N, C-alpha and C positions, 0 to 999 in steps of 0.2 A: 551568595543569596540571589544576585541578579541572574545568574545562570539558571537556577531553579525556576525563578519567576518567568524567564524567557521560555523554558520548556513547558511550563504550565500554560502560558498564553498560546503557544503553538498547539498544544494538545486540545485546547478549548475551541479552536477554529472550526472543527467539524460541526459543533453545535450551533455556531453562528451562521454558517453557510449551508446547512443541510436543507435539502429541498423536500417539499411535502408531496409533490406529484411525481409520477414515474414516467420516464421518457423511454418508450419502446421503439422509437424510430431508428435507433442505432443498430447496425448489423454486427453482432458479436462474432460472426464467422466470416468477416470480410477479409480483404487482402492484408498482407503483413504491414504495409505502410499505414493503412488505416488503423489496424490494431495498435501499432506502436504509437501513433499520434493520439489515440484514445487513452493510452496508458500514461503518456507524458503529463506531468502535473503533480499536485499534492493530494493525497488521500488521507482521510481520517477514520479512525476506528476507536470505539470505546467499549469496554466490558467491565462492569462493576466499578472498581477503582483504578482501572488501567486506561490510559489515554495514549494513543499512538498516532504518529504521522509517518507516512511513507511517501517519499518524493522521488519521481523518476524524471530524469532530464533527457533531452534529445540526443545528447552525446553518449548515451548508454551508461550513465552513472546513476546511482541512487543513494539516498540516505533514509534511515529508519530510526525514529526517535520514540522511545517508550518512557512514560512518566507514570509512577504509581506502582501498585502491586508490591512485589517483593524488592523493588528498587528501580531506579532510573538507569537507562542505558541508551546508547546510540550506536549505530553501525553505519558503515558506508562502503561502497564498492561499485562494481559494474553489474549489469544485467543483460540477459538475452531473452528474446521472446521468439519461440519457434512453435508455430501452431498455437495450441492452447497450453503450452508449457512455458512457465516463467522461471528462469534460473537466476538466482542472486549469488554473485561471487563476492563474499564479504571480505574486504581487505583489512578491516579492523580486528577481526578474530580469526581469519583464515579459513572460514567455513564456506561450503557451497550448499545452498538450499534450493529445492525445486518445488514448485507449486503448480497445480492444475488450475487453469482459469475456467470457472463455470459461467460467469457473466462478466462482460466488459462492455459498458456503454459509456456515454459521456458523463454520467453521474454515478454509476455503480460499478464496483469491482468486487467479485466474489471469488475467493481462492481457497484452496485446501492443500496442505502439505502432502507431497507425494512420499517424502522420506519418513513421515511419522504416521503409522497406522491408526493412532488414536486421535489424530488431528480432527478438529471440527471445521466447518465452513466459516470463513471470516468474511464479513460483508463490510466493505470500505465505501465511504462516500467521498466524492470529489469535493475538495475544498478550494481549489484554485488550479 
């Protein structure tokens, strides 16, 4: 029960720290170090009854936690960022997923799966 509560609390963080104004000062087409430093941190996403957090660390690792919808899940692994392509190497399930980054600022991350033709844009908000 405490594990579920912890996931729910983590999933609610985007709503607590979401910003109202837009920061257009960040250059989404900057150099690799700038892009990676913008990516590092925790991002929140919600859609209907699904709440997700995606955390990128400086050492190249990530965790993705999803609560709600058809069930709770989490994955972890490593990531690479080359240009506008974000690749997640999922060690928990053995998958590789690629995403195109459409927007990357200090507050907003917009991605779309390259591997799924029916994928929609996902807009994430920086939570820390």
